[in-house]
N, C-alpha and C positions, 0 to 999 in steps of 0.2 A: 779633373774629377769634380768640378764645380758646376752648379746650375747657373743660369743667367743672373740670378739674384745673389750669387756668392755663397750659397749653401752647399754642403756636401751632396753630391749626386750619389745617393745610397745605392741605387740600382746598378749604376756603372761600377761603383766600388765593389759591391757584392759580386758582380760578374767577374771582376778581375781577381779578387782574392780566392774565389773558388775555382779559378782556372789556372792560377799561377801561385804555387806555394811560397815562392820567394817574395811575392808581393804581400802576402799575408804576414810573413815574418817581418818585413820592412814596416808595414802598418802597425803591427803590435809593438815594434821597437820605438815607434813615435808616440803611440797612444798610451801604452801601459805606464811609462814613467810619469806622465802628466796625471793620469787617473790615480796612481799611487800617491802622488804628492797631494792632490786635492783631498783624497780620502784621509790621509794622515792629518792634514790641516783641520778638516772638519771634525775628526775624532778628538783631536787635542782641544778644540773649542768646546765640544760636548762634554768632555771630561772636566775641563775647567769650570763649566757651568753646573757641574754636579750631577750629570746624567748617571742614572743607576745602570742603564743598559744602552748599548749602542748597537744598532742593527745595520749591517752592510748588505746590500743587494748585489751579489756578485754572480752574474749569469754563468761565467766560465770558471768558477772556483776550482773545479777538479782539474781542468786543463792547465791552470796557471802554476800548479805545484808550489806556490808561494803562500797563498792565503791560509790554507788549513792549519799550518803550524803557528800562525799568529792569532788565531781566533780561539775563544774559549769553547764555543759550541757552534754546530752547523745544523741549520734547519733546511731540509730540501722540500720544496713544494713540487709534488709529483702529480702526473696524470697519465692516462693511456696515450700511447703514441698517436693514435687516430685523433684524439682530442687535441693534442699538441699541434698536429698538422693543420687541423681545421682552424684553430685559434690564430696561428701565424698566417695562414692563408687569408683569413678574413681581415686581420689587422694590417697586414703588409701588402695585400693584393698579389701575393705570389701564387704560383701553381703548386699543386700538391707535390709534383716531382721536384720543384725547386726547394721546397721545405724539406723533403726527404734528404736531398743532397746536403743541406745545412746540418740536419740532425746527424747524418752519417759522418760529418767532419768533427763532431763533438764527442766528448766522453760518453760511453754507453750508459744507458739508464741504470743498469745493475751496479756500475762503478759509482755513479752519483749516489745511489741509495746506500751503498756500503760506506760512503764518506760521511753520511748523516748521523748526527746524534739523535735527531728526531725527524720524522717525515709527516708532512701534511698532504693528504690525498685530496686534490682539488679537481674532482671529476664527477659530473652528474650528481651534484649535491646542491642543496638550497643555500641561500645566503645565510640563513639561520644555522644550518649545519656547519658551514664554513666558520662562522663566528664562534660556535661552540668549540671547534677544533683549535682555533686561535687561542681561546681562553685556556683550554686544557694544556696545550703545548707551552703557552706562556708561563705556566707555573714551573715548568722544567728549566726555564731560562732565568728565573728570579735569582737574585744574588743574595 
């Protein structure tokens, strides 16, 4: 699963984990403990440095069943599915069908929204509107 320069071949790995559920489970068993350790280390450093708020970016928070109980608040950044498909398609060079398969393997949008303490809708808005949403939601997360 490596490219000639030693990097992970993401396309090959993606094809495998979406065609073989046991491969996905094996990959998560390898990756998740490493990620959890790194997050814990960085959170302890931030806490020791006096951080008032620590933000974790956890793409599969709902699927993990672990994180929600350890966090004070959850912010979900949401958009229409069509927008999500287009953004991933452009960013990763995937077809719309490939992106739909990935989305179908994740927690449904309504479940992600129910998990949230706050939702930021990031779809068809200006950067100024987005900044305003961040400011407004930020007040909900102040300690």
